[in-house]
PDB file of the backbone (N, CA, C, O) and the ligand in Angstrom, with CONECT records:
HET     ZN  A 101       1
ATOM      1  N   MET A   1      -1.410   8.387   4.193  1.00  0.00           N
ATOM      2  CA  MET A   1      -0.641   7.896   5.414  1.00  0.00           C
ATOM      3  C   MET A   1       0.865   7.855   5.000  1.00  0.00           C
ATOM      4  O   MET A   1       1.264   7.261   3.998  1.00  0.00           O
ATOM      5  N   ILE A   2       1.624   8.510   5.828  1.00  0.00           N
ATOM      6  CA  ILE A   2       3.082   8.608   5.536  1.00  0.00           C
ATOM      7  C   ILE A   2       3.753   7.690   6.565  1.00  0.00           C
ATOM      8  O   ILE A   2       3.521   7.843   7.764  1.00  0.00           O
ATOM      9  N   ASP A   3       4.536   6.790   6.138  1.00  0.00           N
ATOM     10  CA  ASP A   3       5.167   5.902   7.083  1.00  0.00           C
ATOM     11  C   ASP A   3       6.473   6.399   7.681  1.00  0.00           C
ATOM     12  O   ASP A   3       7.148   7.259   7.116  1.00  0.00           O
ATOM     13  N   ARG A   4       6.800   5.863   8.786  1.00  0.00           N
ATOM     14  CA  ARG A   4       7.887   6.343   9.555  1.00  0.00           C
ATOM     15  C   ARG A   4       9.230   6.263   8.882  1.00  0.00           C
ATOM     16  O   ARG A   4      10.077   7.147   9.007  1.00  0.00           O
ATOM     17  N   GLU A   5       9.399   5.154   8.151  1.00  0.00           N
ATOM     18  CA  GLU A   5      10.670   5.018   7.387  1.00  0.00           C
ATOM     19  C   GLU A   5      10.837   6.106   6.351  1.00  0.00           C
ATOM     20  O   GLU A   5      11.937   6.610   6.129  1.00  0.00           O
ATOM     21  N   LEU A   6       9.733   6.462   5.719  1.00  0.00           N
ATOM     22  CA  LEU A   6       9.830   7.535   4.749  1.00  0.00           C
ATOM     23  C   LEU A   6      10.199   8.848   5.440  1.00  0.00           C
ATOM     24  O   LEU A   6      11.022   9.607   4.926  1.00  0.00           O
ATOM     25  N   LEU A   7       9.626   9.109   6.544  1.00  0.00           N
ATOM     26  CA  LEU A   7       9.948  10.397   7.300  1.00  0.00           C
ATOM     27  C   LEU A   7      11.442  10.364   7.678  1.00  0.00           C
ATOM     28  O   LEU A   7      12.095  11.408   7.690  1.00  0.00           O
ATOM     29  N   ASP A   8      11.967   9.213   7.975  1.00  0.00           N
ATOM     30  CA  ASP A   8      13.364   9.115   8.367  1.00  0.00           C
ATOM     31  C   ASP A   8      14.340   9.536   7.223  1.00  0.00           C
ATOM     32  O   ASP A   8      15.391  10.127   7.471  1.00  0.00           O
ATOM     33  N   ILE A   9      13.966   9.220   6.018  1.00  0.00           N
ATOM     34  CA  ILE A   9      14.811   9.619   4.851  1.00  0.00           C
ATOM     35  C   ILE A   9      14.569  10.947   4.317  1.00  0.00           C
ATOM     36  O   ILE A   9      15.418  11.470   3.596  1.00  0.00           O
ATOM     37  N   LEU A  10      13.446  11.558   4.620  1.00  0.00           N
ATOM     38  CA  LEU A  10      13.184  12.892   4.150  1.00  0.00           C
ATOM     39  C   LEU A  10      13.892  13.955   4.926  1.00  0.00           C
ATOM     40  O   LEU A  10      14.046  13.841   6.142  1.00  0.00           O
ATOM     41  N   ALA A  11      14.322  14.979   4.256  1.00  0.00           N
ATOM     42  CA  ALA A  11      14.898  16.141   4.943  1.00  0.00           C
ATOM     43  C   ALA A  11      14.420  17.360   4.241  1.00  0.00           C
ATOM     44  O   ALA A  11      14.071  17.376   3.061  1.00  0.00           O
ATOM     45  N   CYS A  12      14.426  18.412   5.071  1.00  0.00           N
ATOM     46  CA  CYS A  12      13.987  19.732   4.499  1.00  0.00           C
ATOM     47  C   CYS A  12      15.027  20.159   3.365  1.00  0.00           C
ATOM     48  O   CYS A  12      16.241  20.131   3.566  1.00  0.00           O
ATOM     49  N   PRO A  13      14.484  20.533   2.226  1.00  0.00           N
ATOM     50  CA  PRO A  13      15.416  20.915   1.146  1.00  0.00           C
ATOM     51  C   PRO A  13      16.113  22.250   1.433  1.00  0.00           C
ATOM     52  O   PRO A  13      17.132  22.554   0.812  1.00  0.00           O
ATOM     53  N   VAL A  14      15.590  23.037   2.348  1.00  0.00           N
ATOM     54  CA  VAL A  14      16.067  24.390   2.604  1.00  0.00           C
ATOM     55  C   VAL A  14      17.190  24.316   3.678  1.00  0.00           C
ATOM     56  O   VAL A  14      18.262  24.892   3.494  1.00  0.00           O
ATOM     57  N   CYS A  15      16.935  23.619   4.772  1.00  0.00           N
ATOM     58  CA  CYS A  15      17.899  23.625   5.903  1.00  0.00           C
ATOM     59  C   CYS A  15      18.366  22.244   6.258  1.00  0.00           C
ATOM     60  O   CYS A  15      19.154  22.092   7.191  1.00  0.00           O
ATOM     61  N   LYS A  16      17.909  21.213   5.546  1.00  0.00           N
ATOM     62  CA  LYS A  16      18.292  19.827   5.783  1.00  0.00           C
ATOM     63  C   LYS A  16      17.845  19.323   7.169  1.00  0.00           C
ATOM     64  O   LYS A  16      18.372  18.347   7.703  1.00  0.00           O
ATOM     65  N   GLY A  17      16.879  20.014   7.706  1.00  0.00           N
ATOM     66  CA  GLY A  17      16.339  19.564   9.013  1.00  0.00           C
ATOM     67  C   GLY A  17      15.468  18.413   8.970  1.00  0.00           C
ATOM     68  O   GLY A  17      14.987  18.032   7.903  1.00  0.00           O
ATOM     69  N   ASN A  18      15.225  17.808  10.128  1.00  0.00           N
ATOM     70  CA  ASN A  18      14.325  16.646  10.184  1.00  0.00           C
ATOM     71  C   ASN A  18      12.854  17.048   9.883  1.00  0.00           C
ATOM     72  O   ASN A  18      12.448  18.194  10.074  1.00  0.00           O
ATOM     73  N   ILE A  19      12.138  16.117   9.438  1.00  0.00           N
ATOM     74  CA  ILE A  19      10.748  16.301   8.987  1.00  0.00           C
ATOM     75  C   ILE A  19       9.832  15.586   9.991  1.00  0.00           C
ATOM     76  O   ILE A  19      10.132  14.470  10.416  1.00  0.00           O
ATOM     77  N   ARG A  20       8.730  16.219  10.366  1.00  0.00           N
ATOM     78  CA  ARG A  20       7.770  15.623  11.276  1.00  0.00           C
ATOM     79  C   ARG A  20       6.395  15.650  10.516  1.00  0.00           C
ATOM     80  O   ARG A  20       6.031  16.609   9.835  1.00  0.00           O
ATOM     81  N   HIS A  21       5.708  14.561  10.693  1.00  0.00           N
ATOM     82  CA  HIS A  21       4.285  14.535  10.053  1.00  0.00           C
ATOM     83  C   HIS A  21       3.316  15.197  10.988  1.00  0.00           C
ATOM     84  O   HIS A  21       3.145  14.826  12.149  1.00  0.00           O
ATOM     85  N   ASP A  22       2.692  16.201  10.416  1.00  0.00           N
ATOM     86  CA  ASP A  22       1.566  16.934  11.154  1.00  0.00           C
ATOM     87  C   ASP A  22       0.279  16.282  10.745  1.00  0.00           C
ATOM     88  O   ASP A  22      -0.386  16.666   9.784  1.00  0.00           O
ATOM     89  N   ALA A  23      -0.049  15.242  11.550  1.00  0.00           N
ATOM     90  CA  ALA A  23      -1.191  14.360  11.175  1.00  0.00           C
ATOM     91  C   ALA A  23      -2.534  15.119  10.980  1.00  0.00           C
ATOM     92  O   ALA A  23      -3.220  14.877   9.987  1.00  0.00           O
ATOM     93  N   PRO A  24      -2.913  16.010  11.887  1.00  0.00           N
ATOM     94  CA  PRO A  24      -4.221  16.636  11.719  1.00  0.00           C
ATOM     95  C   PRO A  24      -4.412  17.382  10.373  1.00  0.00           C
ATOM     96  O   PRO A  24      -5.480  17.393   9.762  1.00  0.00           O
ATOM     97  N   GLU A  25      -3.286  18.001   9.970  1.00  0.00           N
ATOM     98  CA  GLU A  25      -3.379  18.760   8.731  1.00  0.00           C
ATOM     99  C   GLU A  25      -2.764  17.994   7.526  1.00  0.00           C
ATOM    100  O   GLU A  25      -2.808  18.462   6.388  1.00  0.00           O
ATOM    101  N   ASP A  26      -2.205  16.829   7.810  1.00  0.00           N
ATOM    102  CA  ASP A  26      -1.557  15.995   6.816  1.00  0.00           C
ATOM    103  C   ASP A  26      -0.517  16.826   5.951  1.00  0.00           C
ATOM    104  O   ASP A  26      -0.551  16.908   4.724  1.00  0.00           O
ATOM    105  N   LYS A  27       0.380  17.407   6.755  1.00  0.00           N
ATOM    106  CA  LYS A  27       1.456  18.139   6.194  1.00  0.00           C
ATOM    107  C   LYS A  27       2.741  17.691   6.837  1.00  0.00           C
ATOM    108  O   LYS A  27       2.724  17.054   7.890  1.00  0.00           O
ATOM    109  N   LEU A  28       3.868  18.020   6.209  1.00  0.00           N
ATOM    110  CA  LEU A  28       5.108  17.663   6.726  1.00  0.00           C
ATOM    111  C   LEU A  28       5.804  18.887   7.211  1.00  0.00           C
ATOM    112  O   LEU A  28       6.018  19.819   6.436  1.00  0.00           O
ATOM    113  N   THR A  29       6.170  18.925   8.477  1.00  0.00           N
ATOM    114  CA  THR A  29       6.754  20.142   9.075  1.00  0.00           C
ATOM    115  C   THR A  29       8.216  19.886   9.358  1.00  0.00           C
ATOM    116  O   THR A  29       8.612  18.847   9.886  1.00  0.00           O
ATOM    117  N   CYS A  30       9.009  20.895   8.979  1.00  0.00           N
ATOM    118  CA  CYS A  30      10.439  20.828   9.269  1.00  0.00           C
ATOM    119  C   CYS A  30      10.605  21.312  10.730  1.00  0.00           C
ATOM    120  O   CYS A  30      10.147  22.390  11.108  1.00  0.00           O
ATOM    121  N   VAL A  31      11.275  20.470  11.521  1.00  0.00           N
ATOM    122  CA  VAL A  31      11.443  20.830  12.940  1.00  0.00           C
ATOM    123  C   VAL A  31      12.481  21.938  13.120  1.00  0.00           C
ATOM    124  O   VAL A  31      12.553  22.535  14.194  1.00  0.00           O
ATOM    125  N   SER A  32      13.300  22.230  12.077  1.00  0.00           N
ATOM    126  CA  SER A  32      14.348  23.245  12.249  1.00  0.00           C
ATOM    127  C   SER A  32      13.841  24.587  11.842  1.00  0.00           C
ATOM    128  O   SER A  32      13.925  25.529  12.630  1.00  0.00           O
ATOM    129  N   CYS A  33      13.313  24.727  10.642  1.00  0.00           N
ATOM    130  CA  CYS A  33      12.955  26.023  10.132  1.00  0.00           C
ATOM    131  C   CYS A  33      11.410  26.269  10.163  1.00  0.00           C
ATOM    132  O   CYS A  33      10.957  27.398   9.976  1.00  0.00           O
ATOM    133  N   GLY A  34      10.641  25.222  10.396  1.00  0.00           N
ATOM    134  CA  GLY A  34       9.203  25.364  10.586  1.00  0.00           C
ATOM    135  C   GLY A  34       8.445  25.441   9.230  1.00  0.00           C
ATOM    136  O   GLY A  34       7.235  25.667   9.226  1.00  0.00           O
ATOM    137  N   ARG A  35       9.100  25.268   8.149  1.00  0.00           N
ATOM    138  CA  ARG A  35       8.346  25.231   6.865  1.00  0.00           C
ATOM    139  C   ARG A  35       7.486  23.981   6.828  1.00  0.00           C
ATOM    140  O   ARG A  35       7.841  22.940   7.382  1.00  0.00           O
ATOM    141  N   ARG A  36       6.324  24.111   6.149  1.00  0.00           N
ATOM    142  CA  ARG A  36       5.378  23.027   6.035  1.00  0.00           C
ATOM    143  C   ARG A  36       5.174  22.630   4.634  1.00  0.00           C
ATOM    144  O   ARG A  36       4.795  23.436   3.784  1.00  0.00           O
ATOM    145  N   TYR A  37       5.436  21.329   4.373  1.00  0.00           N
ATOM    146  CA  TYR A  37       5.331  20.787   3.030  1.00  0.00           C
ATOM    147  C   TYR A  37       4.050  20.035   2.835  1.00  0.00           C
ATOM    148  O   TYR A  37       3.651  19.292   3.732  1.00  0.00           O
ATOM    149  N   PRO A  38       3.360  20.185   1.682  1.00  0.00           N
ATOM    150  CA  PRO A  38       2.090  19.477   1.457  1.00  0.00           C
ATOM    151  C   PRO A  38       2.346  18.097   1.072  1.00  0.00           C
ATOM    152  O   PRO A  38       3.447  17.759   0.637  1.00  0.00           O
ATOM    153  N   ILE A  39       1.327  17.245   1.219  1.00  0.00           N
ATOM    154  CA  ILE A  39       1.356  15.893   0.716  1.00  0.00           C
ATOM    155  C   ILE A  39       0.250  15.735  -0.254  1.00  0.00           C
ATOM    156  O   ILE A  39      -0.899  16.023   0.079  1.00  0.00           O
ATOM    157  N   ARG A  40       0.537  15.288  -1.453  1.00  0.00           N
ATOM    158  CA  ARG A  40      -0.496  15.095  -2.463  1.00  0.00           C
ATOM    159  C   ARG A  40      -0.475  13.700  -2.964  1.00  0.00           C
ATOM    160  O   ARG A  40       0.578  13.231  -3.395  1.00  0.00           O
ATOM    161  N   GLU A  41      -1.640  12.963  -2.933  1.00  0.00           N
ATOM    162  CA  GLU A  41      -1.718  11.663  -3.357  1.00  0.00           C
ATOM    163  C   GLU A  41      -0.712  10.823  -2.662  1.00  0.00           C
ATOM    164  O   GLU A  41      -0.108   9.934  -3.263  1.00  0.00           O
ATOM    165  N   ASN A  42      -0.519  11.087  -1.401  1.00  0.00           N
ATOM    166  CA  ASN A  42       0.491  10.317  -0.563  1.00  0.00           C
ATOM    167  C   ASN A  42       1.955  10.620  -0.957  1.00  0.00           C
ATOM    168  O   ASN A  42       2.865   9.928  -0.500  1.00  0.00           O
ATOM    169  N   ILE A  43       2.166  11.554  -1.724  1.00  0.00           N
ATOM    170  CA  ILE A  43       3.526  11.896  -2.175  1.00  0.00           C
ATOM    171  C   ILE A  43       3.863  13.196  -1.485  1.00  0.00           C
ATOM    172  O   ILE A  43       3.188  14.210  -1.665  1.00  0.00           O
ATOM    173  N   PRO A  44       4.955  13.152  -0.665  1.00  0.00           N
ATOM    174  CA  PRO A  44       5.412  14.406  -0.006  1.00  0.00           C
ATOM    175  C   PRO A  44       6.009  15.315  -1.083  1.00  0.00           C
ATOM    176  O   PRO A  44       6.844  14.889  -1.880  1.00  0.00           O
ATOM    177  N   ILE A  45       5.573  16.551  -1.089  1.00  0.00           N
ATOM    178  CA  ILE A  45       6.040  17.541  -1.994  1.00  0.00           C
ATOM    179  C   ILE A  45       7.178  18.360  -1.337  1.00  0.00           C
ATOM    180  O   ILE A  45       6.921  19.422  -0.770  1.00  0.00           O
ATOM    181  N   MET A  46       8.434  17.868  -1.414  1.00  0.00           N
ATOM    182  CA  MET A  46       9.497  18.469  -0.750  1.00  0.00           C
ATOM    183  C   MET A  46      10.207  19.540  -1.586  1.00  0.00           C
ATOM    184  O   MET A  46      11.375  19.428  -1.958  1.00  0.00           O
ATOM    185  N   LEU A  47       9.436  20.560  -1.846  1.00  0.00           N
ATOM    186  CA  LEU A  47       9.938  21.654  -2.735  1.00  0.00           C
ATOM    187  C   LEU A  47       9.845  22.975  -1.989  1.00  0.00           C
ATOM    188  O   LEU A  47       8.802  23.263  -1.400  1.00  0.00           O
ATOM    189  N   GLU A  48      10.887  23.784  -1.991  1.00  0.00           N
ATOM    190  CA  GLU A  48      10.956  24.981  -1.304  1.00  0.00           C
ATOM    191  C   GLU A  48       9.765  25.943  -1.736  1.00  0.00           C
ATOM    192  O   GLU A  48       9.171  26.633  -0.908  1.00  0.00           O
ATOM    193  N   GLU A  49       9.479  25.939  -3.008  1.00  0.00           N
ATOM    194  CA  GLU A  49       8.453  26.801  -3.521  1.00  0.00           C
ATOM    195  C   GLU A  49       7.067  26.387  -3.172  1.00  0.00           C
ATOM    196  O   GLU A  49       6.126  27.172  -3.293  1.00  0.00           O
ATOM    197  N   GLU A  50       6.924  25.168  -2.742  1.00  0.00           N
ATOM    198  CA  GLU A  50       5.616  24.658  -2.363  1.00  0.00           C
ATOM    199  C   GLU A  50       5.388  24.758  -0.859  1.00  0.00           C
ATOM    200  O   GLU A  50       4.280  24.534  -0.374  1.00  0.00           O
ATOM    201  N   ALA A  51       6.430  25.090  -0.140  1.00  0.00           N
ATOM    202  CA  ALA A  51       6.402  25.119   1.348  1.00  0.00           C
ATOM    203  C   ALA A  51       5.651  26.370   1.886  1.00  0.00           C
ATOM    204  O   ALA A  51       5.707  27.466   1.329  1.00  0.00           O
ATOM    205  N   GLU A  52       4.988  26.128   2.944  1.00  0.00           N
ATOM    206  CA  GLU A  52       4.405  27.307   3.681  1.00  0.00           C
ATOM    207  C   GLU A  52       5.533  27.683   4.720  1.00  0.00           C
ATOM    208  O   GLU A  52       6.119  26.863   5.428  1.00  0.00           O
ATOM    209  N   THR A  53       5.739  28.979   4.706  1.00  0.00           N
ATOM    210  CA  THR A  53       6.691  29.469   5.733  1.00  0.00           C
ATOM    211  C   THR A  53       6.007  29.838   7.009  1.00  0.00           C
ATOM    212  O   THR A  53       4.829  30.196   6.983  1.00  0.00           O
ATOM    213  N   PRO A  54       6.707  29.767   8.163  1.00  0.00           N
ATOM    214  CA  PRO A  54       6.033  29.948   9.450  1.00  0.00           C
ATOM    215  C   PRO A  54       5.358  31.306   9.560  1.00  0.00           C
ATOM    216  O   PRO A  54       4.265  31.422  10.116  1.00  0.00           O
ATOM    217  N   GLY A  55       6.022  32.348   9.021  1.00  0.00           N
ATOM    218  CA  GLY A  55       5.456  33.680   9.241  1.00  0.00           C
ATOM    219  C   GLY A  55       4.340  34.061   8.219  1.00  0.00           C
ATOM    220  O   GLY A  55       3.708  35.113   8.312  1.00  0.00           O
ATOM    221  N   ASN A  56       4.142  33.144   7.248  1.00  0.00           N
ATOM    222  CA  ASN A  56       3.223  33.352   6.162  1.00  0.00           C
ATOM    223  C   ASN A  56       1.946  32.659   6.377  1.00  0.00           C
ATOM    224  O   ASN A  56       1.722  31.610   5.771  1.00  0.00           O
ATOM    225  N   SER A  57       1.048  33.187   7.233  1.00  0.00           N
ATOM    226  CA  SER A  57      -0.216  32.435   7.486  1.00  0.00           C
ATOM    227  C   SER A  57      -1.255  32.698   6.415  1.00  0.00           C
ATOM    228  O   SER A  57      -1.497  33.822   5.975  1.00  0.00           O
ATOM    229  N   GLY A  58      -1.868  31.553   6.018  1.00  0.00           N
ATOM    230  CA  GLY A  58      -2.871  31.706   4.949  1.00  0.00           C
ATOM    231  C   GLY A  58      -2.235  32.059   3.616  1.00  0.00           C
ATOM    232  O   GLY A  58      -1.019  31.950   3.460  1.00  0.00           O
ATOM    233  N   ARG A  59      -2.998  32.457   2.711  1.00  0.00           N
ATOM    234  CA  ARG A  59      -2.428  32.871   1.464  1.00  0.00           C
ATOM    235  C   ARG A  59      -3.299  33.886   0.787  1.00  0.00           C
ATOM    236  O   ARG A  59      -2.967  34.358  -0.301  1.00  0.00           O
TER     237      ARG A  59
HETATM  238 ZN    ZN A 101      13.880  23.393   7.180  1.00  0.00          ZN2+
END
């Protein structure tokens, strides 16, 4: 579970956009560029190289 205060201080490392919690998938989505960051052990992984890009479906 990611709390709202944490979301408020997080920003996308790529574009500095706001982050939204995507609850069904438990990922953090940048509202500006659409990158999705994983959450591991309740720690948001805010790294560009860990992010899924919008045009890159699956792996
Ligand atoms: Zn972004």
